[in-house]
C-alpha positions in Angstrom: -2.7 -14.0 -13.9 -1.0 -12.5 -16.9 0.4 -8.9 -16.8 -2.1 -7.3 -19.1 -5.1 -8.7 -17.3 -3.6 -7.7 -13.9 -2.8 -4.2 -15.2 -6.4 -3.8 -16.3 -7.6 -4.6 -12.7 -5.1 -2.2 -11.2 -6.0 0.4 -13.8 -9.7 -0.1 -12.8 -8.8 0.7 -9.2 -6.8 3.8 -10.3 -9.8 5.0 -12.3 -12.0 4.5 -9.3 -9.6 6.8 -7.4 -9.8 9.4 -10.2 -13.6 9.2 -10.2 -13.7 9.6 -6.4 -11.4 12.7 -6.7 -13.7 14.2 -9.4 -16.6 13.7 -7.1 -14.7 15.0 -4.1 -13.8 18.2 -6.0 -17.3 18.6 -7.3 -18.7 18.4 -3.7 -16.2 20.8 -2.1 -14.1 17.9 -0.8 -16.9 16.4 1.2 -15.2 13.0 1.1 -12.5 14.2 3.4 -14.9 13.4 6.3 -14.1 9.7 5.5 -10.3 10.1 6.1 -8.5 8.3 8.8 -8.5 10.3 12.0 -6.3 8.7 14.6 -7.8 7.6 17.9 -11.4 8.6 17.1 -14.3 6.2 16.6 -15.3 8.1 13.4 -11.7 7.7 12.1 -11.9 3.9 12.2 -13.9 3.9 8.9 -11.0 5.8 7.4 -8.7 2.8 7.8 -10.6 1.4 4.8 -11.6 4.5 2.9 -8.6 6.8 3.2 -6.4 5.0 0.7 -8.9 5.9 -2.0 -9.1 9.6 -1.1 -6.7 12.4 -2.0 -6.3 16.1 -1.1 -5.8 17.2 -4.7 -5.2 16.0 -8.2 -1.4 16.6 -7.7 -1.6 14.3 -4.6 -3.5 11.7 -6.6 -1.1 11.8 -9.5 1.9 11.4 -7.2 0.5 8.1 -6.1 -1.1 6.7 -9.3 2.0 5.9 -11.4 3.7 4.0 -8.6 0.4 2.3 -7.7 -0.1 1.2 -11.3 3.4 -0.3 -11.6 3.8 -1.8 -8.1 0.3 -3.1 -8.0 0.7 -4.8 -11.4 3.9 -6.5 -10.2 2.0 -7.9 -7.2 -1.2 -8.9 -9.1 0.9 -10.9 -11.6 1.0 -13.4 -8.7 -2.8 -13.7 -8.9 -5.8 -11.7 -7.9 -6.1 -13.5 -4.6 -2.5 -12.7 -3.7 -3.0 -9.0 -4.6 -6.2 -8.9 -2.4 -4.4 -10.6 0.5 -1.4 -8.3 0.3 -3.6 -5.2 -0.1 -5.8 -6.2 2.8 -2.9 -6.7 5.1 -1.3 -3.3 4.0 -4.6 -1.4 4.2 -5.9 -2.9 7.4 -2.7 -3.3 9.4 -1.0 -0.2 8.2 -4.2 1.8 8.7 -4.7 0.4 12.2 -1.2 1.4 13.1 -1.7 4.9 11.8 -5.0 5.1 13.7 -3.2 4.0 16.9 0.0 6.1 16.5 -0.5 8.7 13.8 -0.4 12.4 14.4 -3.7 14.2 15.0 -5.3 15.3 11.8 -6.9 13.7 8.7 -4.7 11.0 7.0 -5.7 10.3 3.3 -4.1 9.0 0.2 -2.8 5.8 -1.4 0.8 6.4 -0.5 0.6 4.0 2.5 -0.7 1.3 0.1 2.1 2.2 -2.4 4.8 2.0 0.3 3.3 -1.3 1.4 3.4 -2.8 -2.2 7.0 -1.5 -2.5 8.1 -3.1 0.8 6.2 -6.3 -0.1 8.0 -6.7 -3.4 11.4 -6.1 -1.8 10.7 -8.4 1.1 9.2 -11.1 -1.1 12.7 -11.6 -2.6 14.1 -12.3 0.9 11.3 -14.7 2.0 10.8 -16.5 -1.4 14.2 -16.5 -3.1 14.0 -16.9 -6.8 15.7 -15.2 -9.8 12.4 -13.6 -10.8 11.8 -12.2 -7.3 15.4 -11.0 -7.0 15.3 -9.3 -10.4 11.9 -7.7 -9.6 13.2 -6.5 -6.2 16.3 -5.0 -7.9 14.2 -3.2 -10.5 11.8 -1.9 -7.8 14.8 -0.8 -5.6 16.3 1.0 -8.6 13.1 2.7 -9.8 11.6 3.4 -6.4 14.6 3.6 -4.0 13.8 7.3 -3.5 10.7 6.3 -1.5 13.0 5.8 1.5 12.8 9.6 1.8 9.1 9.3 2.5 9.9 8.0 5.9 11.2 11.4 6.9 8.7 13.7 8.7 7.5 16.6 6.6 4.7 19.1 7.1 1.5 18.0 5.5 2.7 14.5 4.7 1.6 11.4 6.7 5.1 9.8 7.1 3.4 7.5 9.6 1.2 6.2 6.7 4.4 5.6 4.7 6.2 3.9 7.6 3.3 1.7 8.7 2.3 0.9 5.1 5.8 -0.3 4.4 5.9 -2.3 7.7 2.6 -3.9 6.8 4.0 -4.8 3.3 7.0 -6.5 5.0 4.6 -8.4 7.3 2.5 -9.4 4.3 5.5 -11.0 2.6 6.6 -12.7 5.9 3.1 -14.1 6.5 2.4 -15.2 2.9 5.9 -16.7 2.2 7.0 -18.2 5.5 6.6 -21.9 5.3 5.4 -23.5 8.5 8.1 -25.5 10.2 7.5 -29.1 10.5 8.7 -30.2 13.9 9.5 -33.7 12.7 12.0 -32.3 10.1 13.9 -30.2 12.6 17.6 -30.7 12.6 19.0 -32.2 15.7 
């Protein structure tokens, strides 16, 4: 998939988040009921819905630029790859937040963003190529400050950041680890 077509897909997802935020504001933040609430049956739905919901326009805008850039860098590999990476990040990262997150409502695309970030960095390790190494270098340079998102702060789901990044690493490991052929083993 070329970069422009991929960017249009990512931009469409970003516009969907903006539309949801407009609806959320217009309805007195009624969509917060669909956030991820750890260790509750109702909160299970939030594993899927919470990445699209935000507490404010400032919260949304803090996630959108990084989502647009990092998402485009992943979708260049193809729509199926972006879907697979995103599904692992959202489902695994969300499930871990549901299991281990602090009590309260977890919302926002930042776990997804941290997952895309970790995926792009990890991809360079598991699938070594000049393109992946250069991409990882640029991502590390531009978004190296995300590391501070792992520090606990009031009102921030650092668990979402941590588990999103872990899921991004796992996505790279799963999608780029070649199965070992037991007949080609050294010995």
